[in-house]
N, CA, C and O atoms as a MOPAC input file, in Angstrom:
PM7 MOZYME 1SCF
protein

 N     10.62000 1   -31.36500 1    41.91600 1
 C     10.61100 1   -31.69000 1    40.49300 1
 C     11.50700 1   -30.69200 1    39.76400 1
 O     11.66000 1   -29.54600 1    40.18500 1
 N     12.08100 1   -31.14800 1    38.68300 1
 C     12.98100 1   -30.32500 1    37.88000 1
 C     12.28900 1   -29.94500 1    36.57600 1
 O     11.79100 1   -30.80400 1    35.84800 1
 N     12.26800 1   -28.65800 1    36.29600 1
 C     11.73300 1   -28.13300 1    35.04100 1
 C     12.90700 1   -27.90600 1    34.10100 1
 O     13.89800 1   -27.28500 1    34.48400 1
 N     12.80300 1   -28.40000 1    32.88300 1
 C     13.87900 1   -28.28900 1    31.90000 1
 C     13.55500 1   -27.16500 1    30.92500 1
 O     12.50700 1   -27.16300 1    30.28000 1
 N     14.47400 1   -26.21100 1    30.83000 1
 C     14.29500 1   -25.04200 1    29.96900 1
 C     14.63200 1   -25.36700 1    28.51600 1
 O     15.34900 1   -26.32400 1    28.22400 1
 N     14.10300 1   -24.55500 1    27.62400 1
 C     14.35900 1   -24.72600 1    26.18600 1
 C     15.84300 1   -24.62900 1    25.85100 1
 O     16.29700 1   -25.25900 1    24.89700 1
 N     16.60100 1   -23.85800 1    26.61100 1
 C     18.03600 1   -23.73200 1    26.32700 1
 C     18.73900 1   -25.08700 1    26.39800 1
 O     19.70000 1   -25.32600 1    25.66500 1
 N     18.27000 1   -25.96800 1    27.26800 1
 C     18.84200 1   -27.31200 1    27.37900 1
 C     18.26300 1   -28.22300 1    26.31000 1
 O     18.99800 1   -28.97200 1    25.66700 1
 N     16.95100 1   -28.16600 1    26.11400 1
 C     16.32000 1   -29.01600 1    25.09900 1
 C     16.89300 1   -28.75600 1    23.71000 1
 O     17.15200 1   -29.69400 1    22.95600 1
 N     17.08900 1   -27.50300 1    23.37700 1
 C     17.59000 1   -27.17300 1    22.03700 1
 C     18.97800 1   -27.77000 1    21.83300 1
 O     19.24300 1   -28.37800 1    20.79500 1
 N     19.86300 1   -27.60400 1    22.80800 1
 C     21.19500 1   -28.22400 1    22.70800 1
 C     21.08500 1   -29.74200 1    22.65600 1
 O     21.81700 1   -30.39400 1    21.91200 1
 N     20.17600 1   -30.30500 1    23.43900 1
 C     19.98600 1   -31.76200 1    23.48900 1
 C     19.59200 1   -32.30600 1    22.10900 1
 O     20.17900 1   -33.27600 1    21.62900 1
 N     18.60600 1   -31.68200 1    21.48500 1
 C     18.14900 1   -32.16300 1    20.18000 1
 C     19.14900 1   -31.88000 1    19.06400 1
 O     19.11800 1   -32.54200 1    18.02600 1
 N     20.01900 1   -30.92400 1    19.25800 1
 C     21.08300 1   -30.65700 1    18.28400 1
 C     22.28200 1   -31.58500 1    18.48000 1
 O     23.22200 1   -31.56300 1    17.68600 1
 N     22.24800 1   -32.39400 1    19.52900 1
 C     23.34400 1   -33.31300 1    19.81000 1
 C     24.56400 1   -32.63500 1    20.40600 1
 O     25.67000 1   -33.17300 1    20.34700 1
 N     24.36800 1   -31.46100 1    20.97700 1
 C     25.46900 1   -30.71000 1    21.57200 1
 C     25.71600 1   -31.22500 1    22.99000 1
 O     24.82700 1   -31.19000 1    23.84100 1
 N     26.93500 1   -31.70300 1    23.22500 1
 C     27.28800 1   -32.22100 1    24.55000 1
 C     27.69100 1   -31.06700 1    25.46000 1
 O     28.67800 1   -30.37500 1    25.21200 1
 N     26.91500 1   -30.87700 1    26.50600 1
 C     27.19100 1   -29.87100 1    27.52500 1
 C     26.93700 1   -30.52700 1    28.87800 1
 O     26.31400 1   -31.58800 1    28.93500 1
 N     27.40100 1   -29.92600 1    29.95700 1
 C     27.05200 1   -30.48900 1    31.26800 1
 C     25.53400 1   -30.57600 1    31.47300 1
 O     25.04300 1   -31.50800 1    32.11000 1
 N     24.80200 1   -29.60800 1    30.93500 1
 C     23.34700 1   -29.60800 1    31.09300 1
 C     22.67900 1   -30.70900 1    30.27400 1
 O     21.74900 1   -31.35400 1    30.75800 1
 N     23.13800 1   -30.93600 1    29.03700 1
 C     22.52900 1   -32.00200 1    28.22900 1
 C     22.91100 1   -33.36900 1    28.77500 1
 O     22.10600 1   -34.29900 1    28.73100 1
 N     24.12800 1   -33.50200 1    29.28900 1
 C     24.51800 1   -34.76400 1    29.93700 1
 C     23.63400 1   -35.01700 1    31.15700 1
 O     23.19800 1   -36.14400 1    31.39300 1
 N     23.37700 1   -33.97500 1    31.92100 1
 C     22.50500 1   -34.07500 1    33.08100 1
 C     21.09200 1   -34.46500 1    32.65500 1
 O     20.48100 1   -35.34300 1    33.26400 1
 N     20.57400 1   -33.82000 1    31.61600 1
 C     19.24500 1   -34.14500 1    31.10800 1
 C     19.17400 1   -35.60300 1    30.68000 1
 O     18.21500 1   -36.30300 1    31.00600 1
 N     20.17700 1   -36.05800 1    29.95800 1
 C     20.20900 1   -37.44700 1    29.49200 1
 C     20.12200 1   -38.40600 1    30.67300 1
 O     19.39800 1   -39.40000 1    30.62000 1
 N     20.85600 1   -38.11000 1    31.73100 1
 C     20.81600 1   -38.92600 1    32.93800 1
 C     19.44600 1   -38.84000 1    33.61900 1
 O     18.87800 1   -39.86100 1    34.00700 1
 N     18.92700 1   -37.63700 1    33.75900 1
 C     17.67300 1   -37.42900 1    34.48100 1
 C     16.46500 1   -38.03500 1    33.76800 1
 O     15.50000 1   -38.43300 1    34.42000 1
 N     16.51000 1   -38.10700 1    32.43900 1
 C     15.37900 1   -38.67100 1    31.69200 1
 C     15.07000 1   -40.09500 1    32.12600 1
 O     13.91900 1   -40.52600 1    32.06100 1
 N     16.08900 1   -40.83400 1    32.56900 1
 C     15.89200 1   -42.21500 1    33.00900 1
 C     15.81500 1   -42.35200 1    34.51900 1
 O     15.66700 1   -43.46000 1    35.03500 1
 N     15.91400 1   -41.22900 1    35.24000 1
 C     16.07000 1   -41.31100 1    36.68000 1
 C     14.94900 1   -40.65800 1    37.47000 1
 O     14.37700 1   -41.28100 1    38.36400 1
 N     14.63500 1   -39.43200 1    37.15500 1
 C     13.68900 1   -38.64500 1    37.95200 1
 C     12.51600 1   -38.17700 1    37.10700 1
 O     12.62000 1   -38.08800 1    35.88300 1
 N     11.39200 1   -37.87600 1    37.76700 1
 C     10.30800 1   -37.23700 1    37.01400 1
 C     10.71100 1   -35.80700 1    36.66300 1
 O     11.14900 1   -35.04500 1    37.52400 1
 N     10.56100 1   -35.46500 1    35.42400 1
 C     10.91100 1   -34.13300 1    34.93500 1
 C      9.66300 1   -33.41800 1    34.45400 1
 O      8.62900 1   -34.03000 1    34.18800 1
 N      9.79000 1   -32.10500 1    34.35200 1
 C      8.68900 1   -31.28900 1    33.85400 1
 C      9.22300 1   -30.34200 1    32.79000 1
 O     10.41700 1   -30.04900 1    32.72200 1
 N      8.32100 1   -29.88700 1    31.98500 1
 C      8.61800 1   -28.79900 1    31.07200 1
 C      7.39500 1   -27.89100 1    31.06700 1
 O      6.35200 1   -28.22800 1    31.62700 1
 N      7.53700 1   -26.75600 1    30.43900 1
 C      6.43800 1   -25.80600 1    30.41300 1
 C      5.81300 1   -25.69700 1    29.04500 1
 O      6.44700 1   -26.00400 1    28.03600 1
 N      4.58400 1   -25.26700 1    29.01000 1
 C      3.87400 1   -25.12500 1    27.74400 1
 C      4.59900 1   -24.16800 1    26.79700 1
 O      4.72800 1   -24.44900 1    25.60500 1
 N      5.06700 1   -23.05300 1    27.32100 1
 C      5.78400 1   -22.09000 1    26.47100 1
 C      7.16400 1   -22.60300 1    26.07600 1
 O      7.66600 1   -22.28100 1    24.99900 1
 N      7.77000 1   -23.39400 1    26.94200 1
 C      9.05800 1   -24.01500 1    26.62200 1
 C      8.87200 1   -24.98700 1    25.46100 1
 O      9.67600 1   -25.01300 1    24.52900 1
 N      7.81100 1   -25.78200 1    25.52200 1
 C      7.51100 1   -26.71400 1    24.43100 1
 C      7.35700 1   -25.96000 1    23.11400 1
 O      7.85800 1   -26.40700 1    22.08300 1
 N      6.67700 1   -24.83600 1    23.14100 1
 C      6.52000 1   -24.01900 1    21.93400 1
 C      7.87900 1   -23.56300 1    21.41000 1
 O      8.15600 1   -23.68000 1    20.21700 1
 N      8.72700 1   -23.04300 1    22.30100 1
 C     10.05200 1   -22.56900 1    21.88600 1
 C     10.85800 1   -23.67400 1    21.22200 1
 O     11.51900 1   -23.44600 1    20.20900 1
 N     10.80200 1   -24.86900 1    21.79200 1
 C     11.58600 1   -25.99000 1    21.25600 1
 C     11.02400 1   -26.45300 1    19.92200 1
 O     11.76700 1   -26.59000 1    18.95000 1
 N      9.72500 1   -26.69400 1    19.86700 1
 C      9.12900 1   -27.27500 1    18.66200 1
 C      9.19100 1   -26.34800 1    17.45300 1
 O      9.28900 1   -26.82300 1    16.32100 1
 N      9.13800 1   -25.05400 1    17.66700 1
 C      9.14200 1   -24.14500 1    16.51900 1
 C     10.47300 1   -24.14900 1    15.77700 1
 O     10.55300 1   -23.63200 1    14.66300 1
 N     11.50700 1   -24.71500 1    16.36000 1
 C     12.81900 1   -24.71000 1    15.73000 1
 C     13.10200 1   -25.87700 1    14.79900 1
 O     14.13400 1   -25.88800 1    14.12800 1
 N     12.21400 1   -26.85400 1    14.74200 1
 C     12.48800 1   -28.03100 1    13.91900 1
 C     12.11200 1   -27.79900 1    12.46500 1
 O     11.08800 1   -27.19100 1    12.15300 1
 N     12.97200 1   -28.30200 1    11.58200 1
 C     12.73600 1   -28.15300 1    10.15300 1
 C     11.88200 1   -29.25800 1     9.56500 1
 O     11.12000 1   -29.02900 1     8.62600 1
 N     12.00700 1   -30.46200 1    10.11700 1
 C     11.27100 1   -31.58800 1     9.53700 1
 C     10.12500 1   -32.01100 1    10.44200 1
 O     10.17500 1   -31.83900 1    11.66000 1
 N      9.09600 1   -32.56600 1     9.82100 1
 C      7.94200 1   -33.05100 1    10.57200 1
 C      8.34100 1   -34.20200 1    11.48800 1
 O      7.82600 1   -34.31800 1    12.60100 1
 N      9.24400 1   -35.04500 1    11.03300 1
 C      9.67100 1   -36.19500 1    11.84300 1
 C     10.36200 1   -35.72100 1    13.12200 1
 O     10.05500 1   -36.21100 1    14.20800 1
 N     11.29400 1   -34.77000 1    13.00000 1
 C     11.97800 1   -34.25200 1    14.18800 1
 C     10.97400 1   -33.58600 1    15.12800 1
 O     11.03100 1   -33.77300 1    16.34300 1
 N     10.06800 1   -32.81700 1    14.56200 1
 C      9.01800 1   -32.16300 1    15.33300 1
 C      8.22400 1   -33.19300 1    16.12700 1
 O      8.02200 1   -33.03200 1    17.33100 1
 N      7.76800 1   -34.25900 1    15.45100 1
 C      6.94800 1   -35.28300 1    16.09400 1
 C      7.73400 1   -36.05600 1    17.14900 1
 O      7.20000 1   -36.35500 1    18.21700 1
 N      9.00000 1   -36.38600 1    16.86500 1
 C      9.82600 1   -37.10600 1    17.84000 1
 C     10.02500 1   -36.27400 1    19.10500 1
 O      9.90200 1   -36.78600 1    20.21800 1
 N     10.33100 1   -35.00000 1    18.93000 1
 C     10.53000 1   -34.11300 1    20.07700 1
 C      9.22200 1   -33.91800 1    20.84100 1
 O      9.22200 1   -33.90400 1    22.07200 1
 N      8.12200 1   -33.77000 1    20.13000 1
 C      6.82000 1   -33.58400 1    20.76700 1
 C      6.47400 1   -34.79400 1    21.62500 1
 O      5.95400 1   -34.64100 1    22.73100 1
 N      6.75700 1   -35.99200 1    21.12800 1
 C      6.47300 1   -37.20700 1    21.90400 1
 C      7.34200 1   -37.28800 1    23.15500 1
 O      6.85100 1   -37.60300 1    24.23900 1
 N      8.63200 1   -37.00200 1    23.00200 1
 C      9.54400 1   -37.09200 1    24.14300 1
 C      9.18400 1   -36.05900 1    25.21500 1
 O      9.00700 1   -36.40000 1    26.38400 1
 N      9.08100 1   -34.82100 1    24.80900 1
 C      8.79200 1   -33.75800 1    25.77800 1
 C      7.35500 1   -33.86600 1    26.27700 1
 O      7.07800 1   -33.58700 1    27.44400 1
 N      6.44800 1   -34.26800 1    25.40400 1
 C      5.04100 1   -34.39200 1    25.78600 1
 C      4.78200 1   -35.47200 1    26.81900 1
 O      3.74000 1   -35.46300 1    27.47500 1
 N      5.71500 1   -36.40300 1    26.97400 1
 C      5.56900 1   -37.46500 1    27.97600 1
 C      5.90500 1   -36.96700 1    29.38000 1
 O      5.61800 1   -37.65200 1    30.36200 1
 N      6.50300 1   -35.79400 1    29.48300 1
 C      6.86400 1   -35.23500 1    30.78000 1
 C      5.67700 1   -34.51200 1    31.39300 1
 O      4.67900 1   -34.23200 1    30.72800 1
 N      5.81000 1   -34.21900 1    32.67100 1
 C      4.79400 1   -33.41500 1    33.34100 1
 C      4.77900 1   -32.02200 1    32.70000 1
 O      5.82700 1   -31.38500 1    32.59200 1
 N      3.62600 1   -31.55300 1    32.28300 1
 C      3.51500 1   -30.25600 1    31.61900 1
 C      3.03000 1   -29.20400 1    32.61300 1
 O      1.98500 1   -29.36100 1    33.24300 1
 N      3.80100 1   -28.13900 1    32.74100 1
 C      3.47400 1   -27.03800 1    33.63800 1
 C      2.93800 1   -25.87800 1    32.80400 1
 O      3.57400 1   -25.43200 1    31.84900 1
 N      1.76800 1   -25.40600 1    33.18200 1
 C      1.25200 1   -24.18200 1    32.57000 1
 C      2.01800 1   -23.04200 1    33.22400 1
 O      1.89200 1   -22.81100 1    34.42700 1
 N      2.80400 1   -22.33500 1    32.43800 1
 C      3.72600 1   -21.35500 1    33.00100 1
 C      3.05500 1   -20.05400 1    33.40900 1
 O      3.47100 1   -19.43500 1    34.38900 1
 N      2.05600 1   -19.63300 1    32.70300 1
 C      1.44500 1   -18.33600 1    32.96900 1
 C      0.27300 1   -18.40500 1    33.92100 1
 O      0.31700 1   -19.10700 1    34.93200 1
 N     -0.75300 1   -17.68600 1    33.59700 1
 C     -1.90900 1   -17.52600 1    34.47400 1
 C     -1.79900 1   -16.18600 1    35.17600 1
 O     -0.69800 1   -15.66500 1    35.35500 1
 N     -2.92000 1   -15.63200 1    35.57000 1
 C     -2.92400 1   -14.25800 1    36.08300 1
 C     -2.05300 1   -14.08200 1    37.32000 1
 O     -1.35100 1   -13.07700 1    37.43400 1
 N     -2.08100 1   -15.03400 1    38.24800 1
 C     -1.26400 1   -14.91400 1    39.46000 1
 C      0.22600 1   -14.88200 1    39.12000 1
 O      0.97400 1   -14.06300 1    39.65300 1
 N      0.64400 1   -15.76600 1    38.24200 1
 C      2.07200 1   -15.86800 1    37.89300 1
 C      2.52900 1   -14.65000 1    37.09800 1
 O      3.60600 1   -14.11800 1    37.36700 1
 N      1.74900 1   -14.20000 1    36.13600 1
 C      2.21900 1   -13.07300 1    35.32300 1
 C      2.29900 1   -11.78900 1    36.14100 1
 O      3.15500 1   -10.94300 1    35.88300 1
 N      1.42100 1   -11.63800 1    37.12000 1
 C      1.51700 1   -10.47200 1    37.99800 1
 C      2.76700 1   -10.57700 1    38.87000 1
 O      3.48700 1    -9.59600 1    39.05400 1
 N      3.01700 1   -11.76900 1    39.40300 1
 C      4.22700 1   -11.96400 1    40.21200 1
 C      5.48800 1   -11.81500 1    39.34600 1
 O      6.50800 1   -11.31400 1    39.81900 1
 N      5.41800 1   -12.24600 1    38.09200 1
 C      6.56000 1   -12.07500 1    37.18100 1
 C      6.85200 1   -10.59300 1    36.97100 1
 O      8.01500 1   -10.19000 1    36.93900 1
 N      5.82300 1    -9.79200 1    36.83100 1
 C      6.01700 1    -8.34500 1    36.69700 1
 C      6.65400 1    -7.77600 1    37.96800 1
 O      7.52100 1    -6.90500 1    37.89900 1
 N      6.22000 1    -8.27000 1    39.12000 1
 C      6.84400 1    -7.84000 1    40.37900 1
 C      8.31900 1    -8.21700 1    40.41700 1
 O      9.16600 1    -7.41900 1    40.81600 1
 N      8.61200 1    -9.44400 1    39.99600 1
 C     10.00900 1    -9.89700 1    39.98700 1
 C     10.85900 1    -9.05900 1    39.02500 1
 O     12.00200 1    -8.71900 1    39.33000 1
 N     10.29700 1    -8.73800 1    37.88000 1
 C     10.99500 1    -7.87000 1    36.93200 1
 C     11.33300 1    -6.54000 1    37.60300 1
 O     12.45700 1    -6.04800 1    37.50300 1
 N     10.35200 1    -5.97300 1    38.28100 1
 C     10.54400 1    -4.68200 1    38.95500 1
 C     11.54100 1    -4.79800 1    40.10700 1
 O     12.33300 1    -3.88300 1    40.33600 1
 N     11.50600 1    -5.91700 1    40.83200 1
 C     12.47500 1    -6.12500 1    41.91400 1
 C     13.89500 1    -6.11400 1    41.36500 1
 O     14.78900 1    -5.49100 1    41.93600 1
 N     14.08800 1    -6.80400 1    40.26100 1
 C     15.41900 1    -6.84400 1    39.65100 1
 C     15.83200 1    -5.46500 1    39.14700 1
 O     16.98400 1    -5.06100 1    39.30400 1
 N     14.88900 1    -4.74400 1    38.54300 1
 C     15.19900 1    -3.39200 1    38.04900 1
 C     15.66100 1    -2.48700 1    39.18300 1
 O     16.57900 1    -1.68700 1    39.00300 1
 N     15.03800 1    -2.60600 1    40.33700 1
 C     15.43700 1    -1.80500 1    41.50100 1
 C     16.85400 1    -2.14400 1    41.95600 1
 O     17.52100 1    -1.33000 1    42.59500 1
 N     17.30700 1    -3.34800 1    41.62400 1
 C     18.67200 1    -3.77000 1    41.95000 1
 C     19.65100 1    -3.43200 1    40.82500 1
 O     20.84100 1    -3.73600 1    40.90900 1
 N     19.13100 1    -2.80000 1    39.77500 1
 C     19.97200 1    -2.42600 1    38.64300 1
 C     20.14000 1    -3.51700 1    37.60400 1
 O     21.04200 1    -3.44700 1    36.77000 1
 N     19.28100 1    -4.52400 1    37.64600 1
 C     19.34800 1    -5.64900 1    36.70800 1
 C     18.10100 1    -5.62000 1    35.83800 1
 O     16.98600 1    -5.53800 1    36.35300 1
 N     18.28100 1    -5.68600 1    34.53200 1
 C     17.14900 1    -5.74100 1    33.62000 1
 C     17.02000 1    -7.14500 1    33.05600 1
 O     17.92000 1    -7.63000 1    32.37100 1
 N     15.90000 1    -7.79700 1    33.34500 1
 C     15.61900 1    -9.09700 1    32.74700 1
 C     15.38600 1    -8.88300 1    31.25800 1
 O     14.58500 1    -8.03500 1    30.86400 1
 N     16.09000 1    -9.65900 1    30.42800 1
 C     16.04600 1    -9.41400 1    28.98500 1
 C     14.82800 1   -10.00700 1    28.29400 1
 O     14.38300 1    -9.47800 1    27.27600 1
 N     14.28100 1   -11.09300 1    28.82500 1
 C     13.19300 1   -11.77100 1    28.12500 1
 C     12.00800 1   -11.98900 1    29.06200 1
 O     12.15700 1   -12.51200 1    30.16600 1
 N     10.86000 1   -11.59000 1    28.60900 1
 C      9.64100 1   -11.76800 1    29.40500 1
 C      9.39000 1   -13.23900 1    29.68300 1
 O      9.02000 1   -13.60000 1    30.80000 1
 N      9.58200 1   -14.09100 1    28.69100 1
 C      9.29000 1   -15.51800 1    28.89000 1
 C     10.19400 1   -16.10300 1    29.97100 1
 O      9.74400 1   -16.94900 1    30.74400 1
 N     11.45300 1   -15.67800 1    30.04800 1
 C     12.34600 1   -16.17300 1    31.10000 1
 C     11.89400 1   -15.68400 1    32.46700 1
 O     12.03300 1   -16.39800 1    33.46000 1
 N     11.35500 1   -14.47700 1    32.52500 1
 C     10.82500 1   -13.94800 1    33.77700 1
 C      9.63600 1   -14.78700 1    34.23400 1
 O      9.50100 1   -15.07400 1    35.42400 1
 N      8.78300 1   -15.17800 1    33.30900 1
 C      7.62900 1   -16.02100 1    33.64000 1
 C      8.09600 1   -17.41000 1    34.07600 1
 O      7.59500 1   -17.94200 1    35.06700 1
 N      9.04100 1   -18.00000 1    33.35600 1
 C      9.56300 1   -19.32700 1    33.71200 1
 C     10.18100 1   -19.29700 1    35.10700 1
 O      9.87500 1   -20.14600 1    35.94500 1
 N     11.04100 1   -18.32700 1    35.35000 1
 C     11.70600 1   -18.22900 1    36.65400 1
 C     10.67600 1   -18.03500 1    37.76200 1
 O     10.79000 1   -18.64400 1    38.82600 1
 N      9.69200 1   -17.20700 1    37.52700 1
 C      8.67400 1   -16.94600 1    38.54200 1
 C      7.85800 1   -18.18900 1    38.83600 1
 O      7.59100 1   -18.49000 1    39.99900 1
 N      7.45900 1   -18.91400 1    37.81100 1
 C      6.70700 1   -20.16700 1    38.03400 1
 C      7.53800 1   -21.12000 1    38.88900 1
 O      7.00900 1   -21.74700 1    39.80700 1
 N      8.82100 1   -21.23300 1    38.59900 1
 C      9.68700 1   -22.12100 1    39.38000 1
 C      9.79400 1   -21.65300 1    40.82900 1
 O      9.72500 1   -22.46500 1    41.75100 1
 N      9.96200 1   -20.35600 1    41.03100 1
 C     10.07200 1   -19.81300 1    42.38900 1
 C      8.78000 1   -20.06700 1    43.16300 1
 O      8.82200 1   -20.54500 1    44.29600 1
 N      7.64700 1   -19.75300 1    42.56600 1
 C      6.35100 1   -19.89600 1    43.24100 1
 C      6.04400 1   -21.35500 1    43.57000 1
 O      5.54400 1   -21.65500 1    44.65400 1
 N      6.34400 1   -22.26400 1    42.63500 1
 C      5.99200 1   -23.67500 1    42.81900 1
 C      7.10700 1   -24.51100 1    43.44100 1
 O      6.92000 1   -25.70400 1    43.68200 1
 N      8.26400 1   -23.90200 1    43.70300 1
 C      9.37800 1   -24.64500 1    44.29100 1
 C     10.01000 1   -25.64700 1    43.34700 1
 O     10.54100 1   -26.66900 1    43.78100 1
 N      9.95400 1   -25.35400 1    42.05100 1
 C     10.58000 1   -26.21800 1    41.05000 1
 C     12.03800 1   -25.83600 1    40.88100 1
 O     12.38900 1   -24.65800 1    40.94700 1
 N     12.87900 1   -26.82000 1    40.66600 1
 C     14.25200 1   -26.54300 1    40.28400 1
 C     14.28300 1   -26.36100 1    38.77400 1
 O     13.47700 1   -26.95200 1    38.05600 1
 N     15.21300 1   -25.54200 1    38.29400 1
 C     15.31900 1   -25.27200 1    36.86200 1
 C     16.65300 1   -25.76300 1    36.33500 1
 O     17.70800 1   -25.40700 1    36.85900 1
 N     16.60100 1   -26.58500 1    35.29400 1
 C     17.80100 1   -26.99400 1    34.56500 1
 C     17.85900 1   -26.12600 1    33.32600 1
 O     16.96900 1   -26.18900 1    32.47800 1
 N     18.89900 1   -25.31600 1    33.21300 1
 C     19.00400 1   -24.37400 1    32.09800 1
 C     20.46100 1   -24.16800 1    31.71600 1
 O     21.37100 1   -24.58200 1    32.43400 1
 N     20.66200 1   -23.53400 1    30.59400 1
 C     21.99900 1   -23.08800 1    30.18500 1
 C     21.88000 1   -21.67400 1    29.61300 1
 O     22.41500 1   -21.36600 1    28.54800 1
 N     21.16800 1   -20.83300 1    30.34500 1
 C     20.86900 1   -19.48200 1    29.89100 1
 C     21.19600 1   -18.50900 1    31.02000 1
 O     20.56600 1   -18.54300 1    32.07700 1
 N     22.16800 1   -17.65500 1    30.79600 1
 C     22.61900 1   -16.72200 1    31.83900 1
 C     21.53000 1   -15.74100 1    32.26200 1
 O     21.65400 1   -15.09300 1    33.30200 1
 N     20.47600 1   -15.62600 1    31.47900 1
 C     19.38700 1   -14.72200 1    31.83800 1
 C     18.67600 1   -15.13900 1    33.13000 1
 O     17.97800 1   -14.32900 1    33.74000 1
 N     18.84800 1   -16.39000 1    33.54700 1
 C     18.24100 1   -16.84700 1    34.78700 1
 C     19.10100 1   -16.53200 1    36.01000 1
 O     18.61400 1   -16.60300 1    37.13800 1
 N     20.35400 1   -16.19100 1    35.80400 1
 C     21.27100 1   -15.96100 1    36.93100 1
 C     20.76500 1   -14.92100 1    37.93000 1
 O     20.83700 1   -15.17300 1    39.13200 1
 N     20.25800 1   -13.76700 1    37.49500 1
 C     19.76400 1   -12.79400 1    38.49200 1
 C     18.60100 1   -13.31700 1    39.33100 1
 O     18.46400 1   -12.95400 1    40.49900 1
 N     17.77500 1   -14.15700 1    38.74500 1
 C     16.65400 1   -14.72600 1    39.49700 1
 C     17.16300 1   -15.66600 1    40.58100 1
 O     16.59700 1   -15.74700 1    41.67100 1
 N     18.23600 1   -16.37100 1    40.26400 1
 C     18.85400 1   -17.25700 1    41.25400 1
 C     19.57400 1   -16.43300 1    42.32200 1
 O     19.42000 1   -16.69400 1    43.51500 1
 N     20.34700 1   -15.45500 1    41.90400 1
 C     21.15400 1   -14.65500 1    42.82800 1
 C     20.31700 1   -13.78500 1    43.74700 1
 O     20.66900 1   -13.61700 1    44.91500 1
 N     19.22600 1   -13.22900 1    43.25800 1
 C     18.48400 1   -12.22800 1    44.02000 1
 C     17.08900 1   -12.64600 1    44.47900 1
 O     16.56700 1   -12.09800 1    45.45000 1
 N     16.47700 1   -13.62200 1    43.78200 1
 C     15.07500 1   -13.91300 1    44.06600 1
 C     14.81100 1   -15.34800 1    44.53000 1
 O     13.66100 1   -15.72600 1    44.75100 1
 N     15.85400 1   -16.13300 1    44.67600 1
 C     15.69200 1   -17.47000 1    45.23400 1
 C     15.37400 1   -18.58100 1    44.26000 1
 O     14.98700 1   -19.66900 1    44.68500 1
 N     15.52500 1   -18.34700 1    42.96600 1
 C     15.33600 1   -19.42400 1    41.99500 1
 C     16.33500 1   -20.54000 1    42.29700 1
 O     17.52700 1   -20.29000 1    42.47800 1
 N     15.83300 1   -21.77100 1    42.34900 1
 C     16.68800 1   -22.93300 1    42.58800 1
 C     17.03300 1   -23.55600 1    41.24400 1
 O     16.14700 1   -23.93500 1    40.47900 1
 N     18.32700 1   -23.65700 1    40.96200 1
 C     18.78200 1   -24.20100 1    39.68600 1
 C     19.58000 1   -25.48000 1    39.91400 1
 O     20.27000 1   -25.63600 1    40.92100 1
 N     19.46400 1   -26.38000 1    38.95900 1
 C     20.27100 1   -27.58400 1    38.95500 1
 C     21.63000 1   -27.21000 1    38.41300 1
 O     21.72700 1   -26.62600 1    37.33300 1
 N     22.67000 1   -27.53100 1    39.13300 1
 C     24.04200 1   -27.24500 1    38.72500 1
 C     24.75300 1   -28.56200 1    38.43800 1
 O     25.28600 1   -29.18900 1    39.35300 1
 N     24.76600 1   -28.99100 1    37.16400 1
 C     25.44000 1   -30.25200 1    36.83700 1
 C     26.90900 1   -30.22200 1    37.28800 1
 O     27.63200 1   -29.25000 1    37.07200 1
 N     27.30800 1   -31.30500 1    37.90900 1
 C     28.70400 1   -31.40000 1    38.34300 1
 C     28.95100 1   -30.91700 1    39.75500 1
 O     30.03500 1   -31.12800 1    40.30000 1
 N     27.95800 1   -30.26600 1    40.36200 1
 C     28.13700 1   -29.80900 1    41.75500 1
 C     27.88700 1   -30.93600 1    42.72800 1
 O     27.99000 1   -30.74100 1    43.93900 1

């Protein structure tokens, strides 16, 4: 299953054409997709109007919802943060560390457009969807 990050959803709802949003548009009609509870929060908090908020909530809410945290995941996320630090890489956002860790633990692929996930892919085995590959 593919988990879609807020970095893609935000561009998608803004109408920004990117390889990732084109991929999302295709995947919405093709494969079962997932999003995370914290990702939903990140996306929904950015809308100015109630109508946009409700439309996005319905679309994203129809997908499989992954609870991103939980004690096992947050402890493993802290381990992953420390693993990267030992390699000289500092993860910039805690939420991205949790998202990447949930994907690694559950074997989910991640569709994103956020370079903060690159170290998790390069060093920790995060599987990412690469549009156009």
